[in-house]
C-alpha positions as CSV (number, residue, x, y, z in Angstrom):
1,M,2.6,30.3,47.7
2,N,1.0,30.2,51.1
3,V,2.4,27.5,53.5
4,D,-1.0,26.9,55.2
5,E,-2.8,26.1,51.9
6,F,0.0,23.8,50.5
7,T,-0.5,20.1,50.7
8,L,0.8,17.0,48.9
9,I,-1.9,14.8,50.3
10,P,-5.0,13.9,48.3
11,K,-8.2,15.3,49.8
12,G,-10.2,12.1,50.4
13,Y,-7.5,9.6,51.4
14,K,-8.9,9.0,54.9
15,N,-12.3,8.1,53.3
16,K,-10.7,4.9,51.9
17,D,-9.3,3.6,55.2
18,P,-8.5,-0.1,54.5
19,R,-7.9,-1.1,58.1
20,S,-11.5,-2.3,58.6
21,L,-11.5,-4.5,55.5
22,L,-9.6,-7.3,57.1
23,F,-12.2,-7.4,60.0
24,L,-15.2,-7.2,57.7
25,Y,-14.0,-9.7,55.0
26,P,-11.5,-12.1,56.7
27,N,-11.9,-15.0,54.3
28,S,-12.6,-13.3,51.0
29,I,-10.1,-10.4,50.8
30,N,-7.2,-10.5,48.4
31,I,-4.1,-10.2,50.6
32,V,-2.0,-8.5,47.8
33,A,-4.7,-5.9,47.1
34,Y,-5.1,-5.3,50.9
35,A,-1.3,-4.9,51.3
36,K,-1.1,-2.4,48.5
37,K,-4.0,-0.4,50.0
38,M,-2.5,-0.4,53.4
39,Q,0.9,0.6,52.1
40,Q,-0.6,3.6,50.3
41,F,-2.7,4.6,53.3
42,S,0.2,4.4,55.7
43,F,2.4,6.4,53.2
44,Y,-0.2,9.2,53.2
45,Q,-0.5,9.1,57.0
46,S,3.3,9.5,57.4
47,L,3.3,12.2,54.8
48,E,0.6,14.1,56.7
49,V,2.6,14.0,59.9
50,A,5.8,15.1,58.1
51,E,3.9,17.9,56.4
52,D,2.3,19.1,59.6
53,L,5.8,19.2,61.3
54,A,7.3,21.1,58.3
55,K,4.5,23.7,58.4
56,R,5.0,24.3,62.1
57,Q,8.6,25.2,61.3
58,G,7.7,27.4,58.3
59,F,8.8,24.9,55.6
60,I,7.0,23.0,52.8
61,L,7.9,19.5,51.7
62,L,9.3,19.5,48.2
63,P,9.4,16.1,46.4
64,W,12.7,14.9,45.1
65,E,11.2,14.9,41.5
66,C,10.9,18.7,41.7
67,I,14.5,19.5,42.7
68,H,17.7,19.4,40.7
69,W,20.0,16.6,41.9
70,Q,22.9,19.0,42.6
71,R,20.7,21.3,44.7
72,A,19.3,18.2,46.5
73,K,22.8,17.2,47.3
74,L,23.4,20.5,49.0
75,F,20.3,20.2,51.2
76,G,20.4,16.5,51.6
77,V,22.2,16.2,54.9
78,D,20.0,18.6,57.0
79,R,16.7,18.8,55.2
80,K,15.9,15.4,53.7
81,V,12.9,13.4,54.9
82,K,12.4,9.9,53.5
83,I,9.0,8.4,53.6
84,G,8.8,4.9,52.2
85,R,10.8,5.0,49.0
86,K,10.2,8.7,48.3
87,S,12.4,11.6,49.4
88,F,11.2,15.0,50.3
89,F,13.1,18.2,51.2
90,L,12.2,20.8,53.8
91,M,12.3,24.1,51.8
92,R,11.1,27.6,52.5
93,P,8.7,28.8,49.8
94,S,10.9,31.9,49.3
95,D,13.9,29.6,48.6
96,L,12.3,27.8,45.6
97,T,13.6,28.5,42.1
98,K,11.3,29.2,39.1
99,T,11.8,25.7,37.8
100,E,11.1,24.1,41.2
101,K,7.9,26.1,41.5
102,R,6.8,25.0,38.0
103,K,7.7,21.3,38.7
104,L,5.9,21.5,42.0
105,D,2.7,22.9,40.4
106,E,2.8,20.0,37.9
107,Y,3.3,17.5,40.7
108,L,0.4,18.9,42.6
109,S,-1.9,18.8,39.6
110,N,-1.0,15.1,39.2
111,V,-1.6,14.3,42.9
112,G,-5.2,15.4,42.7
């Protein structure tokens, strides 16, 4: 697994930037739908920044869903990054177990 090719971010998330919607449709926009779109967009922006910083240090971001809870507890103090309600762990690609690699591949296929 190459660190430079690895990403948790969907390819076209910046194409659906919701920030201009409020300016274009001030009276007709559904505020709940707008809030959900903004929340998702800001999550991916934060994830992009965290992923960039992790890559600069030679790490990848491993989602909490892909790591065993006991192993997460070991790395939790030093390598945990929390974005919104989701937790990610800074891991070196060589430190991943077989199960973590398999779960990460499944996670990446679901992300898009």
